[in-house]
C-alpha angles and dihedrals in degrees: 000000000000116000094191108066128189112230112227109231105224141111097258093050092051092046093052092044091054102039108021101032097158092058088043089059092051091052090060087068094050123098107282095237090058100049098088091055092049091048089051093049094050092043088055089051091051092051094054096038093059096052092098088058096054104042128076097211138019096251091061089051091050089054091054092048090050089054089055092047090053092044091054091047089051091055090059089050091055097258130117123204124219107269131116093243099043103078091053092043092049090051091049091051094048098043095046102031092234114194113252093214092062093052091047091048091057089054092047090053091052090059087075089063091067097065130069100225119113116231110270096232145345095279089055091051092048090050089054092049090047092052094048116027093016096057090041090058090048090054092049091052090049090053090055091051110256121111104169099074102062088125091061093041090053092051089050091053093047092050091048089048093054091051092046093051091051092049091047099049094110092045092050089051088059088055091047088241129126130186096187108118118247093232092054092050090050092046090061095036097246113160121220127010102288135073112237142183085242088077101042101161094038091049092050090052091053093049092044089056092048090051089052091054090051093048093052090058092045091049091052090053091050091050090053101036092120086075091061113093120225095251091051097053095091091070091052092054083089085077090064091049091047091054090048092053091047088054089053091049090052091049088057088053088245092300106139090188089066104042114144101197095154091058089057096043096103094048089047092054091045089053089050091052096047091045090054094047098044102029093245098166 
């Protein structure tokens, strides 16, 4: 596995490096000929995941998502719309025969971002994570050439999604959006839709439970890692990063308002490297 990696100089690479840096790092361990396709996939994901941030009302977000649906459909008709990500994404689709339904499912999942309602329960949250991060991981695995481990790829995406939601709680509050299920809030007697420092012990209990859900998925992947081919392992390096972030969350005593991720950055990258070298998934 090469330790000195050439950085592809293109828009998708720069976008992923800036806004999805953890996935960017995993791509550096992927086969060189597959990196452009992975950059395109994750750049597409970034573009649709940020729609909630840039629109003032859900209908405008729905219009943007519809544009992406039509743009994806056009790719499969041999056409490419004018957008900086689209030529690379179209090439990734053609070269790797990516299933259209998985790309469309990611877009459908992102429609839930536009509305203020919390998920009703944990199954609803897991369905959302499966549609978005789960399908994205399946597509990444397809790019790298293995199509019989979608179950593990989906669990990876769901686990990564849980960790991401925990880390982003304070950011989501700024958007007036919460992904914490209603039943979980009620279970720990938290009023309203948002976690808050006003309910410290209750908040910690919620986040502890979410971490446990993530760890169950990660443990299942570890128990079945023999099914993961050598050229696919770079995608599953997210599991090492997920465990590192969970460790940081635990160090903060499940207080997302006091996370010190920068302080743990070196140990997180060391864990990524050793996981890649010794197949510690």
